[in-house]
N, C-alpha and C positions, 0 to 999 in steps of 0.2 A: 904525854897525856896525864893530867892530874887525877887524884883519887876520886874527886867528885864526878868527873866526866866518865870514868870507868864504871862507877856505880850506876850512873844514869843509863849507860849503854847496856849493862847487865840487866837492869830493871826493865828496859825496853825489850830486850830479848825474851825475858820471862813472860812479859805481857803478850808478846807475839805468839809464843808457844801456847799460852793459855787460850788465846783466841782460836788458834788452829785446833787445839784439843777439843774445845767446845763445839766448833763447827764440824769436826770429824766424828765426834762421839755418836751421833745417831747412825752414821754409816757403819762404824765399828760395832755398835750394839746390834744392828740388824744382821751383819755377817756372823757375829758370835751366836745370835739366836738361831739363825738358819742352819749354820754348819756344825755348831757344837750342841746346843740344846735340842734342836730339831723338834719343834712343837708339832703336835698333830693338827692337821687342818680341820676346819669346821665343816667337814663333809658329813653327809648323811650315812648312817649305817644301812638303813633300808633303801631299797631301790625306788626312786621316784617314778611314778607312772603318770602318763598324760591323762588327767582326769576326764578330758573330753572323750577319750577313747573307751572309757569304761564306766558309763553311767549305770546306776543301779537298775537292774532289769526286774521285770515281774517274774518271779520264780514259781509262783503258785505254791508257796511254802505253807506248811501247817504246823501248828503247835503239837506237842506230844499227845494232846487230847483230840487231835484231828480238826482243830478249828483253824480256818484260813487266817494266815498272818504274814504280811509282807514286810520286808526290810524298810519299806517306805514309811511305816509307822514310827521308825526311829530317826527319821530325817530331822535335822536340827541338832544332832549329837555327833560326836566323834565315835566311830564304831571300830572296835578291834574284832576281827573275824577269823575263825578257823573253820576248816572243813574236815570231817572225819566220819567214819561209819559209827553206828550205834554201839558196836562192841569196841569201846574206846580202849586202845592199847596204851602202853607206857608213854609213847611220844605224844599221843592225844591228851593224856592226863597232864603231862608236863606243860603243854601249851595252855590248857585250861587253867592250871595253877599260875602260870606266868601272867596270863591275862588278868586274873583276879588280883595278883600282887602289883602288877603294873598300874592298874586302876587305883588301888589303894595308895600307891606311892605318889600319886598326883596331888595328894592333900586336898586343899580347898577346891582344886579343879576336878576332883574325881567324879563329881556329878555331871560333868560334861562328857563323860566317856561311858559307852555301853559295850557289853561283851556279847558276842553272838557265836553260837556253835551251829553251823549248818550240817545237819546229819544227812548224808548222801545215800542212805539205804533204809530198809525197813526193819532192821534188826533192833530188838528191844534194848533199852538202856538199863544199866544196873541202878537200883535204887540208891545205893551208896554214892555213886557218881552224881546223880541228880541232887542229892542233899548237900554233898560237899561243895558243889559249884552252883548252889542256889543263887539266883540273881543273874546268871548267864541266860540269855534268850536261846532256848534250844528249839530249833526249827528244822523240820524235815523238808527236803527239796529234791527235785530230780537231779541225779548225778550228772547227766549230760548237759542240763541247763547250767549247772554250777561250773562245770569244766569249760563250757563255751564262753562263760563270762570272765572267770578268774585266770589271769596269765600266770603260768609257772615258768621256771627256768628249763633249759633244754634237758637237764638230767633229773628233773623232779616232777611231781604232780602238785595240784593245788592243795592236796592234803598235807604237804610238807611245810607249808608256809603259814605265817600270820600275815593278815592284811589289815590295812587301815582305810576306812571310808570317811570322807570329810562330811561336815554338816549339810552340805548341799546335795549329798547323795552320790558323790563320785568316788570311785576307787582311786586312791592316789599314792599308796605305798605298799610295798611287799617286802617282808623280811626273809632272810635266807633260811634254809633248812637248819634245824638245831640252833636257832638264833640265840645270841647272848642277851638275856633279859636286861642286863645293866646298860647295854648299848641301845636296846629298844627304848628303855626308859628315857635316855637322853634325847632321842629323836622325838618321842611323844611329848616330853616336857617342852621341847623347843617349839613344836607345832602349837601346843596350847598357849604358850606365851606369845607367839607371833600372831595368833588368830584372835579376832574379836568376835567371831561367830561360834556358835555351838556352846 
């Protein structure tokens, strides 16, 4: 075999190896990504609820001044909602703070989001809390009516969670107790990007 034939054969082999490498590279990359990098899946942090199962009820709620005010008036917006007694403890204040910051973090979309605190008793609110979280809709409603509407986990109550109501007035997401606001932010941002309503 002369030198020219040997070079052609070697060149042909390298071309074959290159074709095999190009064809196999997507498979190799996918295995590397799955088994070595292990990216997080695009799953929701909050629990998705069947919106048809939890339409917004008439709670016969009232403002702090005793004026009738239903959640229905906020239809058309995304609503972040928490439930807590009027004597707002540290966990309650943290959720109020998180709701305020999460709304601000939406930037140009923040006006699409409203914050609601459903107060499930008759105890008075601290003036400092009302001022600090001005802009949050603070409504008193019957504790039993609230509990009948909002689903909690087996080891929690509705007061342990943040909830999201869609612009059509349906409860559609619940976040876990002591939820991570950074992960809530991702879910909320994704909802606002994906939705053309509200």
